[in-house]
Every structure is written in C-alpha cells, then in structure tokens.
N, CA and C of each residue as an Amber inpcrd file, in Angstrom:
protein
   168
  -5.6820000 -51.7720000  62.7290000  -6.1020000 -52.2400000  61.4260000
  -7.4750000 -52.9050000  61.5000000  -7.7190000 -53.6760000  62.5680000
  -9.0270000 -54.3140000  62.7380000 -10.1440000 -53.2780000  62.8290000
  -9.8470000 -52.1750000  63.5000000 -10.8610000 -51.1260000  63.6390000
 -11.2100000 -50.5320000  62.2770000 -10.1950000 -50.3600000  61.4440000
 -10.4350000 -49.8220000  60.1000000 -11.2790000 -50.7930000  59.2750000
 -10.9260000 -52.0740000  59.2970000 -11.6610000 -53.0680000  58.5090000
 -13.0780000 -53.2850000  59.0350000 -13.2590000 -53.1430000  60.3470000
 -14.5790000 -53.3210000  60.9500000 -15.5010000 -52.1340000  60.6550000
 -14.9230000 -50.9430000  60.5600000 -15.6370000 -49.7040000  60.2390000
 -16.8500000 -49.4760000  61.1270000 -16.6420000 -49.6060000  62.4090000
 -17.7000000 -49.3280000  63.3680000 -18.8450000 -50.3330000  63.3190000
 -18.5680000 -51.5420000  62.9130000 -19.6000000 -52.5710000  62.8500000
 -20.2610000 -52.7000000  61.4850000 -19.9580000 -51.7670000  60.5950000
 -20.5640000 -51.7930000  59.2630000 -19.6260000 -52.3700000  58.2040000
 -18.5020000 -52.8810000  58.6140000 -17.4970000 -53.4110000  57.6870000
 -18.0230000 -54.4410000  56.7020000 -18.7650000 -55.4540000  57.1560000
 -19.2530000 -56.4540000  56.1870000 -20.1190000 -55.8470000  55.0800000
 -20.9300000 -54.8680000  55.4150000 -21.7890000 -54.2340000  54.4120000
 -20.9750000 -53.3710000  53.4540000 -20.0390000 -52.6240000  54.0070000
 -19.2230000 -51.7300000  53.1870000 -18.3200000 -52.5310000  52.2600000
 -17.6070000 -53.5210000  52.8140000 -16.6670000 -54.2920000  51.9860000
 -17.3910000 -55.1510000  50.9650000 -18.5660000 -55.6720000  51.3090000
 -19.3140000 -56.4510000  50.3180000 -19.8190000 -55.5520000  49.1960000
 -20.2010000 -54.3230000  49.5250000 -20.6480000 -53.4070000  48.4690000
 -19.4790000 -53.0250000  47.5620000 -18.2900000 -52.8470000  48.1270000
 -17.1030000 -52.5940000  47.3030000 -16.8120000 -53.7770000  46.3940000
 -16.9400000 -54.9760000  46.9110000 -16.6830000 -56.1770000  46.1260000
 -17.6990000 -56.3060000  44.9870000 -18.9580000 -56.0800000  45.2780000
 -19.9920000 -56.1590000  44.2450000 -19.7450000 -55.1010000  43.1710000
 -19.4060000 -53.8950000  43.5840000 -19.1260000 -52.8290000  42.6170000
 -17.9300000 -53.1880000  41.7470000 -16.8860000 -53.7610000  42.3300000
 -15.7040000 -54.1520000  41.5580000 -16.0460000 -55.2530000  40.5610000
 -16.8710000 -56.2020000  40.9640000 -17.2790000 -57.2810000  40.0580000
 -18.0960000 -56.7210000  38.8990000 -19.0240000 -55.8180000  39.1980000
 -19.8510000 -55.2210000  38.1480000 -18.9980000 -54.4000000  37.1810000
 -18.0840000 -53.6030000  37.7150000 -17.2180000 -52.7830000  36.8620000
 -16.3280000 -53.6500000  35.9840000 -15.8020000 -54.7340000  36.5320000
 -14.9820000 -55.6520000  35.7480000 -15.8170000 -56.3040000  34.6520000
 -17.0260000 -56.7120000  34.9860000 -17.9200000 -57.2980000  33.9910000
 -18.2360000 -56.3320000  32.8690000 -18.4930000 -55.0790000  33.1990000
 -18.7760000 -54.0770000  32.1750000 -17.5660000 -53.8310000  31.2840000
 -16.3830000 -53.7910000  31.8880000 -15.1630000 -53.5940000  31.1060000
 -14.9390000 -54.7650000  30.1500000 -15.1350000 -55.9840000  30.6390000
 -14.9680000 -57.1600000  29.7810000 -16.0090000 -57.1840000  28.6670000
 -17.2450000 -56.8740000  28.9910000 -18.3010000 -56.8480000  27.9790000
 -17.9830000 -55.8050000  26.9110000 -17.5080000 -54.6410000  27.3100000
 -17.1490000 -53.6010000  26.3540000 -15.9990000 -54.0460000  25.4680000
 -15.0220000 -54.7030000  26.0600000 -13.8540000 -55.1690000  25.3040000
 -14.2630000 -56.2240000  24.2760000 -15.1020000 -57.1820000  24.6910000
 -15.5610000 -58.2170000  23.7610000 -16.4070000 -57.6030000  22.6420000
 -17.2560000 -56.6390000  22.9880000 -18.0820000 -55.9890000  21.9750000
 -17.2200000 -55.1930000  21.0010000 -16.1820000 -54.5490000  21.4840000
 -15.2720000 -53.8070000  20.6100000 -14.6120000 -54.7500000  19.6120000
 -14.1450000 -55.9050000  20.0920000 -13.5330000 -56.8890000  19.1970000
 -14.5340000 -57.3670000  18.1520000 -15.7650000 -57.6070000  18.5620000
 -16.8240000 -58.0580000  17.6520000 -17.1010000 -56.9890000  16.5910000
 -17.2030000 -55.7480000  17.0110000 -17.4830000 -54.6610000  16.0730000
 -16.3350000 -54.4560000  15.0960000 -15.0960000 -54.5920000  15.5620000
 -13.9490000 -54.4700000  14.6620000 -13.9490000 -55.5750000  13.6130000
 -14.2990000 -56.7990000  14.0180000 -14.3950000 -57.8970000  13.0540000
 -15.4970000 -57.6260000  12.0360000 -16.6240000 -57.1080000  12.5110000
 -17.7310000 -56.7960000  11.6170000 -17.3360000 -55.7200000  10.6110000
 -16.6670000 -54.6860000  11.0450000 -16.2270000 -53.6210000  10.1450000
 -15.2450000 -54.1760000   9.1200000 -14.3060000 -54.9950000   9.5590000
 -13.3410000 -55.5840000   8.6330000 -14.0400000 -56.4590000   7.6010000
 -15.0370000 -57.2300000   8.0340000 -15.7910000 -58.0870000   7.1190000
 -16.5660000 -57.2580000   6.1040000 -17.2130000 -56.2080000   6.5660000
 -17.9780000 -55.3480000   5.6640000 -17.0600000 -54.6170000   4.6820000
 -15.9040000 -54.1750000   5.1430000 -14.9580000 -53.5080000   4.2460000
 -14.4170000 -54.4810000   3.2090000 -14.2170000 -55.7300000   3.5960000
 -13.7100000 -56.7250000   2.6450000 -14.7560000 -57.0370000   1.5790000
 -16.0270000 -56.9950000   1.9190000 -17.1030000 -57.2860000   0.9710000
 -17.4120000 -56.1440000   0.0280000 -17.1540000 -54.9230000   0.4610000
 -17.5450000 -53.7620000  -0.3560000 -16.5870000 -53.5890000  -1.5380000
 -17.1140000 -53.0960000  -2.6450000 -16.2380000 -52.8670000  -3.8000000
 -15.2780000 -51.7190000  -3.4950000 -14.0990000 -51.8420000  -4.0220000
 -13.0820000 -50.8070000  -3.7970000 -13.4050000 -49.5940000  -4.6600000
 -13.3170000 -48.4220000  -4.0770000 -13.5640000 -47.1890000  -4.8170000
 -12.2140000 -46.6320000  -5.2890000 -12.2060000 -46.1390000  -6.4850000
 -10.9860000 -45.5230000  -7.0060000 -10.8760000 -44.1180000  -6.4150000
  -9.7110000 -43.8020000  -5.9480000  -9.4940000 -42.4460000  -5.4030000
  -9.0570000 -41.5110000  -6.5100000  -9.5920000 -40.2970000  -6.5080000
  -9.2080000 -39.3320000  -7.5660000  -7.8000000 -38.8260000  -7.4130000
C-alpha cells in the first residue's frame, strides 16, 4: 500500500494535484448551485411583477 501511495516518489505531487482538483470541482459545483438558486428567485420575482396574461 505504501508503494501505491508513494507512486515512485511522485506521490506528494500526484495526491496534491488530486486534492486541488477536487477542491476546485467542489467550488464550481457550489457556485453553480448558489447561482441556480439566485436565478430561480429572480425568475419568480419577475413573474410575480409581470401582469397576468389571459389564456385563450
């Protein structure tokens, strides 16, 4: 197991790059989720302000 984690001496570089990538991906997912919530609130607000159209 140590040999796998060490990866021929490059383990610290490889595992740190995986960690950085995971942090960035998580940040992007959270940012997208927060933006989606913001956009949904904006759409709901705009729909509430607009006059209702009569359907034929």
